[in-house]
Backbone bond lengths (Angstrom), bond angles and torsions (degrees), N, CA, C in turn:
res aa  C-N    CA-C-N  psi(-1)  N-CA   C-N-CA  omega(-1)  CA-C   N-CA-C  phi
1 M - - - 1.443 - - 1.508 110.51 -
2 I 1.265 118.00 129.36 1.464 121.33 -179.52 1.453 111.15 -81.42
3 T 1.301 117.14 127.75 1.493 122.77 -177.65 1.533 111.09 -89.68
4 K 1.325 117.87 145.45 1.460 118.17 -179.90 1.554 105.78 -75.38
5 D 1.380 120.01 -15.27 1.417 122.29 179.36 1.529 115.82 -93.00
6 L 1.320 115.92 18.38 1.475 121.63 -173.01 1.494 113.57 -53.84
7 F 1.270 116.84 -35.55 1.450 121.00 -179.38 1.497 116.49 -105.85
8 S 1.324 116.57 8.82 1.393 120.99 -174.53 1.568 112.16 -75.55
9 L 1.352 117.28 144.77 1.406 121.22 177.83 1.550 108.57 -119.88
10 K 1.324 115.81 17.22 1.459 118.60 -176.43 1.516 113.79 -59.89
11 G 1.273 116.25 133.87 1.468 121.37 -179.51 1.524 117.31 81.57
12 R 1.390 117.96 3.41 1.414 124.74 -175.52 1.561 108.53 -101.59
13 V 1.306 114.87 148.80 1.532 120.19 -178.76 1.516 102.77 -114.17
14 A 1.341 113.21 132.78 1.507 124.03 -177.55 1.521 109.37 -125.74
15 L 1.357 113.46 144.02 1.486 121.74 167.76 1.548 107.20 -120.36
16 I 1.333 111.63 131.98 1.451 115.07 178.91 1.580 106.53 -129.07
17 T 1.340 116.96 121.16 1.435 120.12 176.73 1.541 105.69 -84.75
18 G 1.374 113.62 155.48 1.426 119.17 -175.10 1.489 111.06 57.29
19 G 1.298 118.25 41.28 1.427 124.39 -173.35 1.512 117.96 -93.31
20 S 1.281 115.31 -0.13 1.476 116.59 -176.25 1.535 113.51 -85.51
21 R 1.318 117.66 -13.18 1.529 119.00 -178.15 1.458 106.95 -156.29
22 G 1.322 113.71 173.69 1.459 125.52 171.60 1.563 110.54 55.94
23 I 1.330 113.26 -140.16 1.403 120.64 -174.91 1.543 111.85 -61.82
24 G 1.289 122.92 -36.96 1.432 123.23 176.72 1.545 112.91 -62.84
25 K 1.263 114.99 -37.72 1.449 119.24 178.98 1.487 110.05 -71.58
26 M 1.381 118.60 -38.69 1.528 119.79 174.11 1.534 111.68 -58.77
27 I 1.347 117.97 -38.24 1.376 123.32 -178.04 1.550 109.08 -72.00
28 A 1.246 114.51 -44.44 1.523 117.45 178.15 1.483 112.58 -58.53
29 E 1.275 116.64 -43.30 1.395 122.97 -177.34 1.621 111.50 -61.87
30 G 1.366 109.40 -45.90 1.471 116.50 178.90 1.516 112.56 -64.61
31 F 1.318 117.53 -40.65 1.433 119.24 179.38 1.612 112.34 -65.26
32 I 1.347 112.42 -39.95 1.452 117.27 178.72 1.500 108.45 -61.95
33 A 1.316 119.72 -42.16 1.483 123.63 178.15 1.491 112.50 -56.88
34 Q 1.321 117.98 -31.99 1.435 122.25 -177.49 1.466 112.67 -94.46
35 G 1.295 118.79 10.24 1.466 123.98 170.32 1.553 116.29 100.30
36 A 1.295 118.56 6.64 1.502 120.24 -178.94 1.494 110.91 -78.73
37 K 1.349 113.55 150.75 1.456 121.23 165.71 1.453 105.99 -89.01
38 V 1.367 120.20 122.52 1.481 122.47 -170.01 1.510 110.50 -118.89
39 Y 1.314 112.21 129.85 1.539 119.94 170.84 1.470 105.52 -102.89
40 I 1.321 121.84 131.81 1.469 124.64 174.71 1.514 105.03 -118.31
41 S 1.354 110.11 148.60 1.516 118.16 176.03 1.475 108.49 -134.90
42 A 1.282 117.07 142.70 1.474 127.08 175.62 1.504 110.43 -151.08
43 R 1.332 114.69 162.74 1.503 118.73 -175.43 1.582 107.60 -71.60
44 K 1.328 115.64 -39.14 1.534 119.61 -174.59 1.520 107.70 -89.05
45 A 1.311 113.24 113.47 1.544 119.46 -177.74 1.502 113.22 -59.00
46 D 1.335 117.58 -45.64 1.443 120.67 -176.32 1.483 112.57 -60.03
47 A 1.379 115.96 -47.30 1.412 119.11 175.63 1.472 118.22 -60.79
48 C 1.410 112.69 -41.25 1.441 116.07 -176.66 1.563 108.80 -68.24
49 N 1.356 115.41 -39.55 1.427 118.09 178.60 1.475 115.14 -65.44
50 Q 1.299 117.87 -38.52 1.533 123.33 173.34 1.465 112.37 -59.11
51 T 1.320 116.03 -50.31 1.431 119.58 -177.06 1.489 113.92 -61.98
52 A 1.379 115.21 -38.54 1.515 120.43 179.06 1.518 107.12 -67.91
53 K 1.279 119.94 -36.04 1.439 119.75 176.68 1.496 113.45 -68.34
54 E 1.313 114.05 -40.58 1.474 119.73 177.77 1.525 111.63 -61.84
55 L 1.346 115.69 -47.88 1.421 118.53 -176.60 1.492 117.80 -72.05
56 S 1.405 114.40 -15.08 1.453 120.76 -178.04 1.612 106.80 -91.86
57 E 1.291 121.54 -5.49 1.408 123.37 -173.21 1.522 112.26 -67.03
58 G 1.303 114.98 -31.58 1.471 119.61 -177.08 1.469 116.92 -78.90
59 G 1.340 117.01 -0.68 1.430 123.67 175.36 1.556 111.54 114.33
60 G 1.382 114.98 -10.08 1.421 119.23 179.36 1.614 112.67 -78.33
61 T 1.300 113.82 -176.83 1.456 112.87 177.78 1.541 108.25 -124.56
62 C 1.313 111.40 118.96 1.531 118.67 175.24 1.534 109.05 -129.47
63 I 1.291 118.70 124.89 1.430 124.45 -170.82 1.544 107.93 -120.24
64 S 1.331 116.73 133.48 1.487 123.82 -177.08 1.517 108.90 -96.59
65 I 1.355 114.33 129.09 1.388 122.35 167.21 1.539 110.05 -129.61
66 P 1.348 115.43 88.10 1.479 117.27 -177.32 1.504 110.99 -63.86
67 M 1.272 119.08 139.20 1.383 126.54 -178.29 1.522 113.33 -165.09
68 N 1.337 116.70 139.75 1.496 115.61 173.58 1.544 106.91 -95.51
69 V 1.325 118.30 108.71 1.476 120.80 -176.38 1.534 110.22 -96.31
70 A 1.260 119.80 25.70 1.523 122.80 -178.14 1.504 109.70 -75.98
71 T 1.390 113.57 -15.78 1.512 115.31 175.87 1.563 108.82 -118.84
72 V 1.299 115.57 163.13 1.452 122.56 175.35 1.471 112.95 -57.37
73 A 1.355 117.00 -41.65 1.431 123.37 176.66 1.536 109.49 -60.20
74 G 1.315 118.83 -43.49 1.432 123.72 177.73 1.581 113.78 -62.85
75 A 1.293 111.17 -42.49 1.491 116.25 176.17 1.569 111.81 -62.88
76 K 1.296 114.36 -45.00 1.446 119.59 -179.15 1.533 110.56 -66.37
77 G 1.392 114.49 -33.43 1.500 116.94 179.45 1.482 111.95 -70.64
78 L 1.379 117.22 -38.62 1.450 120.94 174.76 1.570 110.13 -58.94
79 A 1.311 115.96 -52.63 1.446 119.88 -176.67 1.601 112.79 -57.25
80 A 1.301 112.20 -37.92 1.478 120.13 178.66 1.533 106.63 -66.53
81 A 1.311 119.90 -46.32 1.421 117.41 -178.84 1.460 116.33 -65.54
82 V 1.289 115.28 -35.21 1.472 115.92 176.07 1.533 112.47 -74.52
83 M 1.298 117.97 -35.92 1.492 119.61 178.17 1.533 112.47 -69.90
84 A 1.354 115.95 -20.75 1.431 118.63 172.52 1.436 116.21 -68.61
85 L 1.441 116.73 -22.08 1.367 124.89 -177.77 1.588 110.81 -104.55
86 E 1.277 113.86 -33.23 1.445 119.74 -174.58 1.573 110.10 -129.84
87 P 1.347 119.64 114.31 1.434 121.62 178.95 1.527 113.13 -69.21
88 K 1.312 113.95 -27.86 1.442 125.45 178.02 1.524 116.61 -121.47
89 V 1.357 117.03 125.03 1.497 117.09 174.58 1.543 106.53 -124.28
90 D 1.358 112.66 129.00 1.454 121.70 -173.99 1.544 112.12 -86.60
91 I 1.297 117.06 -31.57 1.476 120.25 -170.38 1.547 109.42 -139.30
92 L 1.344 114.73 129.79 1.437 121.13 171.23 1.519 105.73 -121.81
93 V 1.381 115.19 131.17 1.379 120.54 175.22 1.515 106.32 -120.01
94 N 1.401 115.29 112.77 1.425 124.60 -178.49 1.569 105.69 -85.25
95 N 1.365 117.10 91.24 1.478 119.32 -175.20 1.492 112.19 -115.34
96 A 1.281 122.11 -20.91 1.509 122.20 -176.14 1.500 108.23 -60.51
97 G 1.299 114.72 131.83 1.493 119.79 -174.83 1.476 112.94 -155.83
98 A 1.384 118.24 167.13 1.382 123.27 178.41 1.544 108.55 -142.11
99 A 1.278 116.20 161.17 1.491 122.58 175.38 1.509 110.79 -136.40
100 W 1.302 117.53 158.49 1.476 124.38 -176.44 1.518 110.46 -149.90
101 G 1.276 118.29 120.00 1.408 119.30 -178.35 1.555 111.62 -118.13
102 A 1.273 120.49 131.88 1.454 121.98 178.07 1.597 104.76 -164.96
103 A 1.275 111.58 150.68 1.470 121.22 177.32 1.489 111.41 -54.90
104 F 1.286 120.86 144.35 1.450 130.28 179.20 1.544 110.60 -40.93
105 D 1.347 117.98 -56.71 1.449 125.64 -175.86 1.532 112.22 -67.01
106 E 1.302 117.89 -19.54 1.461 117.37 -174.61 1.530 112.09 -115.06
107 F 1.375 117.49 0.36 1.476 119.57 -172.65 1.458 107.30 -62.62
108 P 1.423 119.72 127.32 1.474 122.36 -174.50 1.533 113.02 -95.81
109 E 1.310 116.09 158.99 1.471 121.51 177.28 1.495 112.13 -60.94
110 E 1.362 118.97 -31.85 1.440 120.13 177.94 1.586 111.69 -64.08
111 G 1.363 113.07 -26.04 1.467 115.08 -176.81 1.543 108.34 -79.94
112 W 1.305 119.46 -19.47 1.461 120.55 171.46 1.495 111.67 -82.07
113 D 1.316 119.58 -45.02 1.433 122.85 -175.94 1.496 115.91 -63.51
114 K 1.296 112.99 -46.63 1.496 121.39 -177.70 1.594 107.79 -62.66
115 V 1.310 115.94 -49.99 1.487 119.78 -174.17 1.504 113.54 -73.49
116 L 1.328 118.41 -42.26 1.441 121.81 175.83 1.557 113.28 -65.93
117 N 1.285 118.27 -36.28 1.453 119.34 179.69 1.459 111.07 -67.87
118 L 1.383 118.38 -44.55 1.460 119.28 -173.20 1.547 110.73 -81.16
119 N 1.391 118.11 -37.11 1.373 120.53 -171.78 1.594 116.43 -84.96
120 A 1.342 112.28 -25.89 1.456 117.31 -177.43 1.487 114.04 -121.85
121 K 1.295 120.06 -35.12 1.404 123.66 179.55 1.536 115.16 -78.06
122 T 1.296 112.08 -46.86 1.538 119.55 -178.60 1.594 110.41 -59.49
123 P 1.333 117.05 -44.02 1.533 112.44 179.32 1.556 113.76 -59.39
124 F 1.301 118.22 -35.72 1.420 121.22 178.63 1.494 110.54 -64.87
125 F 1.339 116.20 -55.21 1.459 119.04 -173.13 1.480 114.03 -72.49
126 L 1.308 117.96 -27.88 1.533 119.44 175.33 1.523 109.50 -71.32
127 T 1.262 116.69 -36.68 1.510 121.67 -179.05 1.558 106.02 -69.51
128 Q 1.309 114.48 -41.55 1.491 118.03 176.98 1.470 111.35 -62.80
129 A 1.300 122.41 -42.64 1.428 124.43 -176.19 1.530 110.20 -72.20
130 L 1.325 115.86 -32.39 1.495 120.53 179.71 1.453 114.14 -84.86
131 A 1.266 117.10 -9.38 1.546 124.91 -175.54 1.555 110.95 -46.03
132 P 1.321 116.96 -48.56 1.552 115.65 -177.41 1.547 112.54 -54.51
133 A 1.380 116.63 -42.15 1.428 119.64 -176.85 1.584 110.40 -73.50
134 L 1.349 113.81 -34.42 1.534 117.67 177.25 1.512 108.77 -67.87
135 R 1.303 117.92 -38.17 1.517 118.76 -178.75 1.454 109.05 -69.24
136 K 1.347 120.33 -37.07 1.448 119.91 -179.97 1.495 110.42 -67.12
137 A 1.329 122.09 -28.84 1.410 124.00 -179.45 1.526 114.31 -81.79
138 A 1.352 112.94 -24.76 1.479 120.66 -165.23 1.587 108.55 -84.38
139 T 1.292 113.95 134.30 1.471 123.94 166.65 1.553 109.90 -136.25
140 A 1.327 114.18 170.37 1.453 116.28 -179.04 1.542 109.61 -69.65
141 A 1.310 116.72 -31.31 1.517 118.27 179.00 1.493 111.09 -79.24
142 R 1.287 119.28 -28.79 1.538 121.16 179.89 1.534 106.49 -139.69
143 P 1.311 116.15 87.73 1.494 119.32 179.97 1.468 114.23 -71.77
144 A 1.300 114.38 152.12 1.527 116.64 172.65 1.577 107.83 -78.85
145 K 1.248 112.99 157.91 1.539 118.84 -176.06 1.512 112.07 -123.66
146 V 1.269 115.73 139.73 1.493 123.06 168.54 1.506 105.29 -126.04
147 I 1.352 111.43 124.78 1.538 122.86 -178.77 1.503 107.59 -117.13
148 N 1.349 118.09 115.06 1.383 124.48 174.44 1.500 108.94 -92.27
149 I 1.384 119.41 135.29 1.428 122.30 -179.00 1.578 104.71 -99.37
150 A 1.291 114.54 107.25 1.494 121.47 179.37 1.509 106.28 -96.62
151 S 1.366 115.78 -139.63 1.468 119.46 179.13 1.489 106.99 -168.23
152 I 1.390 118.55 152.43 1.435 118.88 176.44 1.533 109.85 -68.70
153 D 1.395 117.56 -11.08 1.399 116.95 175.18 1.527 112.83 -69.23
154 G 1.347 118.18 -16.37 1.414 123.62 173.68 1.484 114.24 -86.87
155 I 1.364 118.14 -0.22 1.413 122.31 178.00 1.556 117.29 -116.98
156 Y 1.369 112.08 -39.96 1.469 116.24 178.09 1.496 110.33 -113.14
157 L 1.383 113.41 170.64 1.488 117.45 -178.71 1.535 111.91 -85.90
158 T 1.391 115.53 110.39 1.405 119.34 178.51 1.551 111.56 -84.08
159 H 1.318 118.44 153.81 1.442 120.95 175.74 1.514 114.28 -80.82
160 R 1.368 117.74 -14.20 1.453 124.15 -178.27 1.515 112.23 -76.65
161 E 1.310 117.08 141.47 1.473 123.06 177.14 1.487 111.59 -86.01
162 T 1.337 114.05 71.90 1.463 122.87 177.55 1.531 111.04 -119.52
163 Y 1.349 112.59 66.96 1.396 123.72 -166.87 1.529 112.97 -57.21
164 S 1.371 115.65 -47.03 1.434 119.83 -177.43 1.527 112.83 -75.45
165 Y 1.347 115.68 -27.70 1.464 122.70 -179.15 1.574 108.70 -68.71
166 V 1.313 119.34 -49.67 1.458 124.92 -173.75 1.573 104.99 -66.22
167 T 1.373 113.62 -39.70 1.486 115.07 179.45 1.459 113.87 -64.17
168 S 1.360 116.01 -40.38 1.496 122.16 -179.71 1.514 110.78 -65.25
169 K 1.265 118.96 -42.56 1.500 121.94 -175.95 1.533 109.32 -75.80
170 A 1.331 121.76 -40.61 1.449 122.39 171.64 1.515 111.66 -55.82
171 G 1.374 115.07 -45.24 1.431 119.07 177.27 1.456 115.10 -64.92
172 L 1.394 119.72 -37.38 1.424 122.47 176.53 1.492 112.43 -64.08
173 I 1.339 120.46 -28.17 1.481 122.86 178.95 1.523 108.71 -71.48
174 Q 1.367 116.21 -37.29 1.374 120.51 -178.84 1.497 108.77 -75.21
175 L 1.402 120.34 -36.94 1.394 122.72 179.86 1.498 107.31 -67.20
176 T 1.290 120.39 -38.73 1.502 121.70 177.09 1.555 107.54 -53.24
177 R 1.277 121.77 -42.68 1.431 122.67 -175.87 1.509 112.82 -63.19
178 L 1.351 111.39 -46.59 1.522 118.32 -179.48 1.490 110.79 -70.11
179 M 1.307 121.37 -42.22 1.465 121.84 174.57 1.504 113.94 -61.17
180 A 1.294 115.96 -35.76 1.457 125.02 174.14 1.520 112.56 -58.20
181 A 1.349 112.14 -51.34 1.461 121.13 178.34 1.525 112.57 -54.77
182 R 1.203 114.71 -40.12 1.551 121.19 -172.70 1.571 106.37 -81.39
183 L 1.358 113.38 -55.72 1.496 117.40 -167.82 1.631 111.98 -73.98
184 V 1.251 118.66 -17.65 1.452 118.60 177.61 1.538 109.65 -59.29
185 K 1.231 118.94 -26.90 1.479 124.99 175.14 1.528 112.36 -59.18
186 D 1.350 112.76 -28.58 1.447 119.26 -176.02 1.501 109.30 -103.38
187 N 1.301 121.65 13.28 1.430 129.82 -177.47 1.581 111.85 61.52
188 I 1.361 111.63 30.59 1.436 117.87 171.07 1.519 109.30 -110.44
189 Y 1.333 115.43 114.74 1.394 123.44 -172.15 1.540 111.09 -96.45
190 V 1.363 117.94 122.94 1.453 121.76 -175.55 1.520 108.57 -108.69
191 S 1.263 117.21 134.24 1.484 122.16 172.23 1.528 108.35 -146.52
192 A 1.368 115.76 -174.72 1.440 119.60 -177.21 1.451 110.63 -146.98
193 I 1.338 118.18 158.01 1.467 128.81 170.72 1.470 107.49 -117.69
194 A 1.386 114.36 131.26 1.486 118.62 172.90 1.562 106.87 -111.67
195 P 1.297 115.81 96.11 1.464 118.70 179.99 1.541 110.41 -71.21
196 G 1.335 109.81 155.44 1.521 116.47 168.88 1.450 109.47 -103.21
197 A 1.336 118.96 -124.30 1.496 124.51 -172.56 1.535 105.91 -86.71
198 F 1.364 115.15 113.34 1.428 124.20 171.70 1.517 108.77 -130.97
199 K 1.274 117.10 135.16 1.556 119.60 -178.53 1.506 110.38 -62.22
200 S 1.310 121.04 118.92 1.415 126.06 178.64 1.542 110.89 -162.36
201 D 1.347 114.05 169.50 1.413 117.91 179.39 1.643 110.31 -66.08
202 M 1.315 114.91 -28.56 1.412 115.96 176.59 1.489 112.99 -80.14
203 N 1.300 119.86 -32.91 1.539 121.93 171.53 1.437 112.22 -102.98
204 R 1.302 113.94 80.55 1.493 120.96 -174.44 1.493 109.73 -72.20
205 D 1.324 118.95 -28.34 1.417 120.89 178.66 1.552 111.90 -62.40
206 A 1.289 116.82 -42.25 1.455 123.22 -179.63 1.537 108.73 -73.79
207 R 1.325 117.79 -28.22 1.510 122.05 -179.27 1.535 111.67 -81.17
208 D 1.264 114.49 -40.87 1.495 118.29 -175.21 1.461 114.75 -102.56
209 H 1.303 121.10 -17.18 1.488 120.95 176.31 1.533 110.01 -132.43
210 E 1.221 115.87 53.47 1.493 123.84 -174.65 1.546 110.58 -51.91
211 A 1.323 117.23 -50.23 1.442 117.16 -171.79 1.522 113.09 -66.17
212 E 1.363 117.16 -37.74 1.457 124.86 173.42 1.465 113.16 -61.33
213 V 1.310 115.35 -45.64 1.487 119.53 179.49 1.496 111.58 -67.65
214 A 1.281 122.88 -34.13 1.409 130.08 -177.51 1.484 110.75 -63.69
215 K 1.346 115.79 -28.30 1.519 120.84 -179.91 1.500 111.16 -66.75
216 R 1.369 117.68 -23.23 1.466 123.59 -173.57 1.519 107.40 -93.16
217 I 1.317 122.38 -3.92 1.368 125.20 -173.80 1.572 113.26 -106.14
218 P 1.341 120.46 120.71 1.419 116.95 179.68 1.573 121.82 -43.60
219 S 1.372 110.69 -40.08 1.429 115.60 173.90 1.502 122.93 -74.01
220 R 1.355 110.02 -3.70 1.424 123.12 177.05 1.504 118.10 64.67
221 R 1.367 114.12 28.49 1.495 117.56 178.12 1.522 108.02 -159.28
222 V 1.329 117.93 160.56 1.451 118.75 169.66 1.403 110.26 -88.66
223 G 1.376 119.06 166.72 1.385 125.62 -174.94 1.540 112.77 -67.58
224 T 1.303 116.54 156.53 1.424 123.75 -177.73 1.615 107.74 -116.71
225 A 1.268 115.87 166.97 1.478 120.18 179.98 1.583 109.30 -61.57
226 D 1.362 113.03 -37.48 1.478 115.93 177.02 1.480 114.01 -66.37
227 D 1.280 118.51 -36.13 1.453 121.88 176.46 1.467 112.64 -58.78
228 M 1.431 117.60 -46.26 1.435 122.88 178.92 1.530 114.17 -69.96
229 A 1.375 114.60 -44.37 1.406 118.82 177.70 1.509 113.72 -60.33
230 G 1.399 116.95 -39.92 1.458 122.20 179.52 1.425 111.43 -61.07
231 A 1.307 117.68 -46.84 1.521 119.32 179.43 1.475 113.72 -61.75
232 A 1.370 118.36 -43.73 1.393 123.52 174.00 1.491 118.62 -57.93
233 I 1.369 111.42 -47.01 1.505 120.72 -179.97 1.495 104.17 -59.55
234 F 1.355 120.60 -49.30 1.452 122.05 -172.33 1.566 109.12 -58.01
235 L 1.340 119.31 -44.44 1.471 121.16 -179.24 1.501 111.07 -71.87
236 A 1.281 118.16 -35.29 1.456 118.44 -179.76 1.537 118.10 -76.96
237 S 1.361 115.42 -24.45 1.420 119.78 -176.53 1.491 113.71 -94.16
238 R 1.384 116.92 -178.21 1.456 120.84 178.60 1.531 110.88 -60.93
239 A 1.332 121.90 -21.65 1.487 123.06 177.76 1.523 108.30 -62.50
240 G 1.326 121.72 -31.11 1.384 119.13 -177.00 1.623 116.86 -105.47
241 D 1.273 111.92 23.57 1.489 117.09 -174.79 1.456 112.19 -71.47
242 Y 1.334 121.71 -10.86 1.530 121.70 177.94 1.552 107.55 -107.33
243 V 1.292 119.68 16.50 1.478 125.05 178.81 1.532 109.01 -106.53
244 I 1.346 119.41 103.67 1.395 118.76 -174.33 1.573 107.46 -132.93
245 G 1.271 117.63 124.79 1.479 120.03 177.27 1.545 114.61 84.68
246 S 1.241 117.49 -6.78 1.481 121.61 -174.20 1.554 110.30 -86.28
247 T 1.315 115.60 156.57 1.425 121.04 169.02 1.476 109.71 -115.89
248 L 1.341 115.36 121.74 1.406 124.52 -179.50 1.582 112.28 -88.63
249 T 1.253 116.09 116.59 1.539 117.67 -179.62 1.536 104.69 -85.71
250 V 1.380 114.11 129.18 1.412 121.24 176.63 1.594 105.26 -125.38
251 D 1.283 112.45 86.97 1.523 116.41 -165.52 1.450 115.00 -145.95
252 G 1.392 119.62 9.18 1.471 121.31 -178.64 1.445 113.34 71.11
253 G 1.339 119.69 8.63 1.500 121.28 176.70 1.446 114.61 106.00
254 V 1.302 121.67 3.36 1.416 124.63 -176.99 1.542 117.83 -61.77
255 A 1.325 114.22 -54.14 1.459 118.11 -170.72 1.514 113.49 -60.35
256 F 1.317 113.65 -38.90 1.500 116.38 -172.95 1.617 112.74 -108.02
257 A 1.336 114.88 15.81 1.505 119.78 169.98 1.405 108.92 -71.37
258 T 1.383 119.17 139.37 1.394 122.77 169.98 1.489 115.62 -66.68
259 P 1.320 119.98 161.19 1.537 117.31 174.10 1.559 110.96 -58.12
260 A 1.273 114.77 -39.60 1.485 119.02 -179.49 1.531 112.81 -59.23
261 M 1.334 112.14 -39.52 1.467 119.01 -178.72 1.564 110.15 -68.40
262 R 1.328 114.31 -38.58 1.472 116.08 179.90 1.542 108.26 -68.82
263 E 1.281 121.72 -40.14 1.398 124.78 179.27 1.508 113.39 -58.63
264 L 1.405 114.85 -41.71 1.415 123.08 177.25 1.527 109.89 -62.97
265 Q 1.334 118.73 -42.84 1.381 121.23 178.68 1.518 113.80 -61.45
266 L 1.284 118.63 -39.43 1.400 119.73 -179.67 1.522 112.46 -76.12
267 E 1.313 117.45 -26.82 1.476 120.03 176.94 1.526 114.92 -72.76
268 E 1.333 116.63 -29.85 1.436 121.21 -179.22 1.463 115.85 -66.88
């Protein structure tokens, strides 16, 4: 029997890292619209506080906990801060991320360490630190959820020289599978989203050259806030309870388009 509350998040508590802008903000807004109580975290306190205030204006609840989660200490600090307020956490979205672009011959070690630490290391240690609250929330009837935000750059071959970024996102997709296999025993279901082109400070091409970027996308447009929120709501809600370990591509068809399909798109 299909329930009318299939996509509802009413009564659930969510934590979203990198929630002050871009994809994290899109997901936070969607969760709030479905009834969740949402905590957002970001490195810049002013931006995090402002976004929480903005997203709470419609009657929902969004709470800011500024924190730099680029280190294990920061990840543990965020988990402790949230668990001091919420004994149970139903949903964790590991969205905070970084990118670095440089030519092969000039690519620096700093560009590897910064990106790998935040994009691949932090999701693991934040999930580990928040596990007690996730386990308290999780039941067989209503599992807790962990959603890792990967990228289609971890799936298909990009033309950009972002060596550490593609490595981190491909690794996060495989980490999602292994974490899912382990945490399903605790009724914690882990999955991932691999976004394509969405307008954000990280994806400046989509933000500043939308029409040109859209020509390279089979659906002929860049992603919207509703596209991202819809995917995250699906995975976080009852609707996604049978999706475990999978990575959902949300990219207008880019990652799995054949080379011939891409050529036809550019020719039209």
